[in-house]
C-alpha positions, -999 to +999 in steps of 0.1 A: -092+134+070-060+133+050-048+100+035-014+097+019+002+071-004+039+069-008+060+062-038+093+045-029+125+034-046+135+004-024+170-009-020+169-046-029+166-067+003+179-040+026+153-036+053+174-013+074+180+012+046+144+010+035+132+018+070+152+050+069+136+061+036+102+052+049+106+074+080+115+103+057+083+099+037+063+095+069+078+127+083+069+145+051+033+133+054+032+143+091+043+178+081+011+180+061-010+168+091-018+135+074-039+109+093-027+078+074+000+068+050+003+036+030+033+022+011+038+000-020+038-038-022+067-053-002+080-018+003+105-027+030+123-053+010+115-044-026+094-067-047+119-096-047+102-130-047+134-150-047+146-132-015+113-133+003+117-166+022+150-153+038+136-118+045+101-129+059+093-118+094+062-109+115+043-079+128+061-080+162+096-076+147+114-051+169+128-034+139+094-019+134+090-005+169+098+030+157+068+029+133+046+021+163+061+050+182+055+074+153+019+061+151+013+065+188+029+100+191+012+114+160-021+095+158-013+084+123-020+051+107+009+035+088+008+006+064+041-010+053+048-038+029+069-069+040+069-106+035+056-125+066+058-160+077+028-184+083+024-221+090+016-226+053+044-205+038+054-169+030+028-142+026+029-109+008+017-087+036+011-052+048+017-045+085-006-017+099+003+005+128-024+025+146-023+047+177-022+026+209-036-005+191-021-039+185-005-042+151-025-058+123-013-077+092-032-079+060-020-106+035-026-107-002-055-131-009-050-137-046-017-144-063-006-142-099+006-175-112+042-163-112+041-157-075+029-192-065+064-208-063+073-183-036+042-173-018+009-186-004-025-169-003-037-150+027-071-153+042-097-126+050-101-089+041-090-062+065-112-031+068-096-003+087-115+024+106-098+057+105-116+089+116-149+071+110-139+061+075-138+025+064-107+017+043-101-015+024-066-027+016-056-045-016-022-057-028-013-056-065-027-085-086-059-090-064-068-053-068-074-060-105-098-089-098-134-078-098-144-099-068-119-082-045-135-047-048-169-063-047-161-079-014-146-047-001-178-028-010-200-054+006-180-049+038-187-012+038-155+002+024-155+039+016-119+041+004-098+015-015-060+014-011-040-007-036-004-012-028+014-024-059+047-031-078+038-026-114+057-023-147+043-003-176+019-029-188+006-035-153+001+002-148-019+004-181-043-023-167-046-004-134-052+029-153-083+013-169-096-007-140-093+016-110-115+044-124-143+020-131-144+006-096-141+041-081-171+052-101-191+019-096-188+020-058-185+058-054-153+055-034-118+071-040-092+046-052-055+050-044-026+032-061+008+033-043+036+020-067+073+019-064+100+030-089+132+014-101+142-022-110+128-051-090+126-088-096+128-090-134+111-057-144+112-019-141+085-005-118+071+027-133+057+046-103+030+069-114+012+065-081-023+078-086-056+087-069-090+086-085-120+103-069-154+087-064-165+098-099-136+079-114-116+110-123-078+108-119-070+138-096-033+132-088-003+113-101+034+112-093+061+107-119+079+076-130+113+084-114+111+099-079+101+091-044+073+112-030+038+112-016+003+121-027-022+133-001-060+132-005-082+154+017-115+135+021-133+167+032-126+188+001-118+158-022-086+173-035-050+161-038-018+176-024+014+165-042+046+164-021+079+153-036 
């Protein structure tokens, strides 16, 4: 199986424009016969907490129908970042599209204190089954908390996907943490980051993959959009910019 992570440079608050750029990266992944592709935190809006309430939607938004069509026609799993509405408030979410299946939404369960004025915590871990592999989703801050990967492992996760929006200091924390959980649980760890200015910081990209031994086997730069693809059979990475 081939799993891709995307590195995006979102246009602040412009869902329509970001949908276009997402489709280009999905097409790139499909050209490499990829089975799944996952995007950074809040990829369709950019990481913009102050705009999230006005931009929040839900998994049935008709603007996302083309992603379902791409999934159905190509048997590809797609995970996109977007703020979603709940009865309790706005969630930081990833909407997942799979072939001929109802859409699913995973929402960030643990927030950084800076996020609490804008967002509420989600409930429950989503474990995806793709080509008989169990994949756990994580969103930024929670992916650096020990109990999140512990729970994912207890639920049988074989691959760990972290969708993030990280500046340099956040990347440094991830660079130290992700290899340790990859090695501890013998599972590849993916980090999908964005590039460019968002909220009040510069996101530094460097989207990366660590193998189950904890070795970094692929990384994008800090400037450009692109994708990294990991082949689970041969345990190697393909870089595509």
